[in-house]
Each structure stands twice: as C-alpha cells, then as structure tokens.
C-alpha positions in Angstrom: -0.2 0.0 -0.2 1.0 3.2 -0.7 1.5 6.2 2.2 1.4 9.6 1.1 3.4 11.9 3.4 2.5 15.8 2.6 5.0 17.6 3.9 5.5 21.8 4.1 8.6 23.2 2.2 9.7 25.4 4.8 9.8 22.4 7.3 12.8 20.7 5.0 15.1 22.9 7.0 13.9 22.3 10.3 16.2 20.7 13.2 14.9 17.7 14.4 11.9 16.7 16.0 8.2 15.5 16.1 6.1 15.3 12.8 2.7 17.5 13.9 -0.3 17.1 11.4 -3.3 15.0 10.9 -4.0 11.3 10.0 -6.5 11.0 6.9 -6.9 7.1 7.0 -10.0 6.9 4.0 -7.4 8.4 1.8 -4.2 6.9 3.6 -2.3 10.1 3.8 -0.4 11.9 6.3 -0.7 15.9 6.2 2.3 17.1 8.5 1.6 21.1 9.5 4.8 21.7 11.7 8.0 20.2 13.6 8.4 20.7 16.9 12.0 21.0 17.9 14.2 19.7 20.6 14.5 20.0 23.3 10.7 19.5 24.8 8.4 18.0 27.4 6.1 15.6 26.4 3.2 16.4 28.5 3.6 20.4 26.9 3.4 19.0 23.6 0.3 17.0 24.2 -1.1 20.1 25.8 0.0 22.4 22.9 -1.6 19.8 20.9 -4.9 19.4 22.9 -5.8 23.5 22.6 -5.0 23.8 19.0 -7.7 20.6 18.4 -9.9 22.5 20.8 -9.9 25.5 18.8 -9.2 23.9 15.3 -11.8 21.3 15.5 -8.9 19.2 13.5 -7.3 16.3 14.7 -3.7 17.2 15.4 -1.6 14.5 16.7 2.2 13.4 16.5 2.9 11.6 13.6 6.4 10.6 13.9 9.6 12.2 14.2 12.2 14.1 11.8 15.8 14.1 11.7 17.8 16.2 10.1 21.2 15.5 10.1 23.2 18.6 9.4 25.9 16.2 11.4 26.5 12.8 12.5 23.8 12.2 15.1 24.4 11.2 18.6 23.7 7.8 19.7 21.4 9.4 22.6 19.5 11.2 19.9 19.0 8.2 18.2 17.7 5.9 20.8 15.5 8.8 22.0 13.8 9.3 18.2 13.0 5.9 18.4 11.7 5.5 22.3 9.3 8.3 20.7 6.8 6.2 19.9 6.1 4.5 22.9 5.0 8.3 24.6 3.1 9.6 21.0 1.5 6.4 20.3 -0.1 6.7 16.4 -0.7 4.1 13.8 1.2 4.0 11.8 4.3 5.8 13.6 6.3 8.0 10.4 10.1 8.4 10.4 11.0 11.1 8.0 15.0 11.6 7.2 17.3 14.0 5.2 20.9 12.7 4.7 23.8 15.1 5.6 24.8 17.3 2.8 22.7 15.7 0.1 18.7 15.8 -0.8 18.5 12.4 -0.2 15.5 11.5 1.7 14.7 7.9 3.4 11.2 7.2 5.0 10.4 4.7 7.2 6.8 3.6 8.4 6.2 1.2 11.2 2.6 -0.3 12.2 2.7 -1.7 16.2 -0.5 -3.7 15.8 0.0 -7.2 13.6 -1.3 -7.1 9.7 -4.6 -9.4 9.9 -4.4 -10.5 7.2 -1.6 -12.5 5.6 -0.9 -11.5 2.4 -0.8 -8.0 3.9 2.9 -6.2 2.8 4.8 -5.5 6.4 6.4 -2.3 4.9 4.4 0.5 3.2 5.8 2.5 0.4 6.0 6.3 0.8 5.3 9.1 -1.3 6.8 12.0 -0.4 5.0 15.4 -1.4 6.5 18.8 -0.5 3.8 21.8 -0.6 3.7 25.6 -0.2 2.3 25.7 3.3 1.0 29.7 2.8 -0.4 29.4 -0.1 -2.1 26.2 0.6 -3.7 28.1 3.7 -4.6 31.5 2.1 -6.2 29.5 -1.0 -9.4 28.0 -1.9 -10.0 25.3 -3.7 -12.8 25.1 -6.0 -14.8 22.1 -7.7 -14.2 21.1 -11.2 -16.1 21.3 -13.8 -18.6 18.8 -15.5 -16.8 15.8 -16.5 -17.9 12.6 -18.6 -19.2 9.4 -16.7 -16.8 7.9 -17.0 -14.3 10.7 -15.2 -16.5 11.6 -12.8 -15.6 9.3 -10.2 -11.9 9.7 -10.4 -12.4 13.3 -10.5 -14.8 13.1 -7.2 -12.3 11.0 -5.5 -9.3 13.2 -6.0 -11.1 16.5 -5.0 -12.0 15.0 -1.9 -8.5 13.7 -0.9 -7.2 17.2 -2.0 -9.9 18.8 0.0 -8.5 17.4 2.7 -5.9 18.8 2.8 -6.5 21.9 2.2 -9.3 22.1 4.5 -6.6 20.8 7.2 -4.3 23.4 6.5 -6.8 26.3 6.3 -8.7 25.0 10.2 -5.3 24.5 11.9 -4.5 28.3 11.9 -4.6 28.3 15.6 -1.1 26.1 15.0 0.8 28.6 13.4 0.3 31.4 15.9 3.5 30.8 17.3 7.3 30.0 16.2 10.2 29.5 16.8 10.9 33.3 18.2 8.2 33.2 21.0 9.2 32.6 24.5 7.1 29.1 24.7 8.0 26.0 26.3 7.2 24.5 23.0 9.1 25.8 19.8 7.4 24.9 16.2 8.7 25.1 12.4 6.2 26.3 10.0 5.4 28.8 7.2 6.0 32.0 10.1 9.1 30.2 10.9 11.0 33.4 10.0 8.7 35.4 11.9 4.8 36.0 12.7 3.7 38.0 9.0 1.5 41.2 10.4 1.1 44.7 10.0 -0.1 47.2 12.7 -2.1 48.4 9.8 -3.8 45.1 9.4 -4.1 44.7 13.0 -5.4 48.3 13.3 -8.1 47.6 10.6 -9.4 44.3 12.0 -10.0 45.7 15.5 -11.8 49.3 14.3 -14.0 47.0 11.5 -16.4 45.7 14.5 -17.5 49.6 15.6 -17.6 50.8 12.2 -19.6 47.8 11.1 -22.0 48.6 13.9 -22.1 52.1 13.1 -23.2 51.9 9.1 -25.4 49.2 10.5 -27.8 51.7 12.4 -27.4 54.5 10.2 -28.6 52.0 7.5 -31.6 50.9 9.4 -32.7 54.6 10.0 -32.4 55.4 6.1 -34.2 51.9 5.4 -37.2 53.0 8.5 -37.3 56.3 6.7 -37.7 55.1 3.1 -40.0 53.0 4.3 -42.5 55.8 5.1 -46.0 56.2 3.7 -45.2 59.4 2.5 -42.9 58.3 -0.2 -45.8 55.1 -1.5 -48.2 58.1 -2.7 -49.1 58.3 -6.1 -46.8 60.9 -7.3 -43.5 60.1 -5.4 -43.6 56.2 -6.0 -45.3 56.5 -10.0 -41.8 58.9 -10.3 -39.5 56.7 -8.0 -40.5 53.5 -10.1 -39.8 55.5 -13.6 -36.0 56.6 -12.7 -33.6 54.5 -13.1 -31.3 56.3 -10.0 -33.9 55.4 -7.4 -33.6 51.3 -8.6 -29.6 52.5 -7.9 -30.3 54.0 -4.3 -32.1 50.8 -3.6 -29.6 48.4 -4.9 -26.7 50.0 -3.3 -28.6 50.4 -0.2 -29.2 46.5 -0.2 -25.6 46.1 -0.8 -24.4 48.0 2.2 -27.0 46.9 4.6 -25.3 43.0 3.7 -21.5 44.6 3.6 -21.9 46.1 6.7 -23.8 43.3 8.8 -22.6 42.2 11.8 -22.8 38.7 11.3 -19.6 36.8 10.0 -19.5 35.7 6.8 -20.6 31.4 7.0 -17.7 30.4 4.4 -15.3 31.3 2.3 -17.8 32.6 -1.1 -20.0 34.3 1.4 -16.9 36.2 2.0 -15.5 37.0 -1.5 -19.2 37.9 -2.4 -19.3 41.0 0.5 -15.6 42.1 -0.9 -16.8 42.1 -4.5 -19.6 44.4 -3.2 -17.2 46.7 -1.2 -14.9 47.0 -4.5 -18.2 47.8 -6.7 -19.2 50.5 -4.2 -15.9 52.0 -3.6 -15.4 52.4 -7.3 -19.3 53.4 -7.4 -18.5 56.4 -5.9 -14.8 56.9 -7.3 -16.1 57.4 -10.5 -18.6 59.5 -9.2 -16.3 62.1 -7.7 -14.1 62.2 -10.1 -17.1 63.1 -12.4 -17.9 65.8 -10.2 -14.3 66.8 -9.7 -14.0 67.0 -13.4 -17.2 68.9 -14.2 -16.3 71.7 -11.4 -12.7 72.4 -12.5 -11.7 75.2 -14.7 -16.1 75.9 -15.5 -16.2 73.0 -17.4 -20.1 72.9 -16.3 -20.4 76.4 -18.1 -18.5 75.3 -20.9 -21.2 72.0 -21.3 -23.7 74.5 -21.2 -22.6 76.2 -23.6 -21.9 73.5 -25.9 -25.4 72.2 -25.6 -26.7 75.9 -26.9 -26.5 74.2 -30.8 -27.6 71.1 -29.6 -31.1 72.2 -28.1 -31.4 74.8 -31.3 -30.6 71.5 -33.4 -33.7 69.8 -31.5 -36.1 72.9 -32.1 -35.6 73.2 -35.4 -35.8 68.8 -36.4 -38.6 69.3 -34.2 -40.4 71.6 -36.5 -38.9 70.0 -39.3 -40.7 66.5 -38.2 -44.1 68.6 -37.6 -43.8 70.0 -40.8 -43.0 66.7 -42.4 -45.7 65.1 -40.4 -48.2 67.5 -42.5 -46.7 66.4 -45.5 -47.6 63.1 -47.5 -43.2 62.2 -47.6 -43.7 59.5 -44.7 -40.4 57.9 -46.4 -38.3 61.6 -44.8 -40.4 61.3 -41.5 -39.8 57.8 -41.1 -35.6 58.5 -41.8 -35.1 61.1 -39.3 -37.2 59.5 -36.6 -35.4 56.1 -37.1 -31.8 58.1 -36.9 -33.6 62.2 -31.5 -34.5 57.2 -31.8 -31.3 54.5 -32.6 -29.1 57.7 -31.1 -31.1 57.8 -28.2 -32.2 53.9 -27.3 -28.3 53.3 -28.2 -26.3 56.1 -26.3 -29.2 54.6 -23.2 -28.0 51.0 -23.7 -24.4 51.8 -23.3 -25.4 54.0 -20.4 -27.4 50.7 -18.7 -24.5 48.6 -19.8 -21.6 50.4 -17.9 -24.1 50.7 -14.7 -24.7 46.8 -15.0 -21.4 45.9 -15.8 -20.6 47.7 -12.8 -23.0 46.5 -10.3 -21.8 42.5 -11.6 -18.7 42.3 -12.5 -16.7 40.5 -9.6 -14.0 42.9 -9.5 -12.0 41.7 -6.5 -12.2 38.3 -7.6 -10.9 39.6 -10.7 -7.9 41.5 -8.8 -7.0 39.0 -6.9 -6.9 36.2 -9.6 -4.6 38.8 -11.2 -2.2 39.8 -8.5 -2.6 36.1 -5.7 -3.6 33.6 -8.8 -3.2 30.5 -5.7 -5.7 32.4 -4.0 -8.2 31.0 -6.3 -7.4 27.4 -6.9 -8.8 24.8 -9.6 -7.2 22.0 -8.6 -3.2 21.1 -8.3 -0.4 19.5 -10.1 2.7 17.5 -9.3 6.4 18.0 -10.6 8.2 14.9 -10.3 11.5 15.9 -8.2 15.0 13.8 -7.9 14.5 10.0 -8.0 16.9 7.3 -6.6 16.2 3.5 -6.5 15.2 2.7 -3.0 14.3 6.2 -2.2 10.8 7.1 -1.6 9.0 9.0 -5.1 9.4 13.0 -4.7 6.4 14.9 -5.5 6.2 18.8 -6.0 2.3 19.8 -5.5 2.1 23.3 -7.1 -1.7 24.7 -7.7 -3.3 25.6 -10.5 -5.4 28.8 -10.5 -8.9 29.3 -11.5 -9.5 30.5 -15.2 -11.1 34.3 -15.8 -14.2 32.7 -17.4 -14.5 30.7 -14.4 -14.0 33.0 -11.7 -16.4 35.3 -13.0 -19.0 32.9 -13.3 -18.5 31.7 -9.9 -18.1 35.5 -8.4 -20.5 37.1 -10.6 -22.8 39.6 -8.8 -26.6 39.4 -8.9 -27.6 42.2 -11.5 -29.4 45.5 -10.4 -32.1 45.2 -13.1 -29.9 48.2 -15.3 -28.9 46.1 -18.1 -30.2 47.2 -21.3 -33.7 46.6 -22.2 -33.3 46.0 -25.7 -30.8 43.6 -27.6 -29.9 44.1 -31.4 -32.1 41.6 -32.6 -35.0 43.6 -30.9 -33.9 46.8 -32.5 -34.3 45.6 -35.8 -37.5 43.8 -35.4 -38.8 46.6 -34.4 -37.5 48.8 -36.8 -38.9 47.0 -39.5 -42.3 46.9 -38.0 -42.4 50.8 -36.9 -42.3 50.0 -33.5 -38.9 52.1 -32.2 -40.9 54.9 -34.1 -44.3 54.4 -32.7 -43.6 52.8 -29.6 -47.2 53.4 -28.9 -48.4 51.3 -31.2 -48.0 47.4 -30.6 -48.3 44.9 -33.5 -51.6 43.4 -32.2 -53.3 46.6 -32.7 -56.0 46.8 -35.6 -55.2 49.7 -37.8 -57.8 51.7 -40.0 
C-alpha cells in the first residue's frame, strides 16, 4: 500500500524533532503541519495539541519523528527518536530523515499492530509530496467543472482527497500563531518560521472593523426606515421612483451596503468573497462619481458644457419643427428616416449607459484582482512535478496550485444584477425597426389599423 505524506517546504531545513499533523485514514495520507524542535517536554506538547484541537476542531496529533542530519547524530539522539513512538502512540508511525550534505531522503513507516491478513505487506511504500504551506493556507479549492461519466468517479475522489489537505491546513491556523521566536515552552517550525507575518495597519483595521460596522448598520437601518415611510408610497412619488433608474440604483446600493456592514460573520469563503466584491463595486461607484463631479467643477467645465449644449438645443427645436412639418406633408419616407435616426441614437446611448452601470454592479472586481495578483488564492486544482528520484528511496513530488481561469472566476463570483441592463438587444431593435415599433413606441403589432 502507498502512503502519501504531505510535507511543507518550509520545514525541509528544520531541526530534528516531532512531526505534527493530521492523519487522513480514508486517503491513507499524513498531512504534516509543523515540526516540534528539541528539547521539549512530552506533556507540554500534548497540551499544545489539545488546545489546537479545541480551537480548530482538527484531529492534530504527533505522526512521527523528523531527523535532519546536518551532522552525524549522536547515539543518544537516535535512541531517543526511536523511543518517542511509545510516548506518542500513533498508528502508523512515520519516520522522515534528510541525509547529511545531500538532497536524499529516507522514510520509514512502522506498524505496532500485527496485520490481520497474512498476505498484507509488512512495510508501506511512501510518497513524499512537498507543498507550499502559505499558499495552501490562503487558497480556496474550487470543485472541477462537469466531466464525462467515466471520469466523474475519479475526479470526485481526487477532489475529496485534495479538499482534506486544503481544509486541514486552513483550519489549523491556531497552530501557526506561535513560531520559534516565541518564548513559549514548545518551539515550532511552520510557514511563519522566519517570524510572525503581521502588519500594524491590518491589525488596527481588524480591531476597528467591528465598531465601524455597528455604526454603519445603525445608519443604514435609519435610512431604510425613512425610505419605508408612507409618504413615499403616495401616487406621484411612487410613480416617479418606479420610473427613475436612479432610485432603482439607490435601492440596490442600499441593499448591498446593508449586506456588507452586517455584524454577522461570513458563513464561508464564498460569502466573504461576495462581500469583498460588493465593497469594491461600491467603492468604484463612489470613486467614479467623485471623479466626474471634480472634473465638472474644475476649469468651469459646467459652463462650457452648457454653451456646447445650446446649439444642440437649437438643433433639437429645429428638427422638431421640421418633423411636424414633414408629418403634415405626405412624405412619409423622409419622416420615417429622421425619426429612425433624436430614436436609434437615443436608444443606443441609453443602452450603453445601462450596460456600463450593470457591468459595474455585477462584475466581481475583487475576485478578478485577486486572480491577477494572487492567482494561488483561487485554486482550480493542483499539479505534481516529479523531483529527483533514486531507486530504493521514496518518490518525491512537488505540489503546485493551478489557478482558476478568468471565465470561471466571473461565472462563480458574479454579483446579482440590479436590473440596469439594456432593455433592447440588437435583434429586438432590428425587429422593432422593421415593424415600426421603434418610431411609434406607443403602437403595438397586435393593434388593428383603419
């Protein structure tokens, strides 16, 4: 039987000690999370693992021993490593060792229980799989796309095995809070072995996010209560609000802000990603509005725009008088042509504006930026690269993350539309143009004519 041992690349240079991680029996694999360095007291290691299990709900245990032979080991250290299996009883017991002055690895798996079947092999074959612990911790594994029936079973099993590895690393964040520079009694090596990666700005933002969300949630509740007043439901105001796209946009943004500043924590990574996409969409909308206002107020552009619209208004009045005159004359073709051109132009401009607004509201900008700058955060699967292999040694593989394609990012994290999409497609415009509904929007095809 082949035993898969997932080993973090950050621990390849760690000192000798214990292998701490999780055993996945259904996959026959061991996920190593950290290395406990010598010297240590076994009871303190057990207390640390109990605290991590209580915080993360992950069955973290001592899986075996790790020996880094930077120099020839002493006999006492060798006997001590062999005797640790009796203190930390785990089945099976994994022993990894890196040879001195080379890249060769040796691995041994021992079973204390006697195999029930006489045909069972006495020793398992080990496959070492190296992984980047930081990328696996921060990434989110997405299920694969629909596959044919003959591949569905293999894909499901493979995805389930990878999901166990990703979930183990992601939920064991409590183990990664301490590093070897801490003054604790147990010294560890993991992805933060060079020091805790933290930012003062990030920590302050985390501390201030709670009160800020409470304040904005209270203000939004007041705005929602004011908008639900009966005054706004009277006939003139209700009719105007239903016809103006600005009111629809404000209502949509109010719902988004209520969801963003909700005091309830996101249930899963997908909901957190949706909140982030909505927040970036709102910020982009505000930034575009402020940019437009600052551009209009700068260098007296409002007056320039008004001066530029005066000839357009004169042209509109002249065209209106011309169409009235044409309507009184029997030249229907010219009348039809003029109206087809203050209708195709108007509908095209309206469609472009609606398309831009709908794109800003529904496009997952945060997810696309994450895919561009941190592609490993959105994982579609993994690929394995074979490292140096020597006969009699365990097979060593390097696990690399395949990023999610851009089309699947948009399909997975696309936000719901606010109803500002164009009302007419090019096909419907051509059809309405052919039947005259574009020129006479009040006339329908089913109506009879004299």
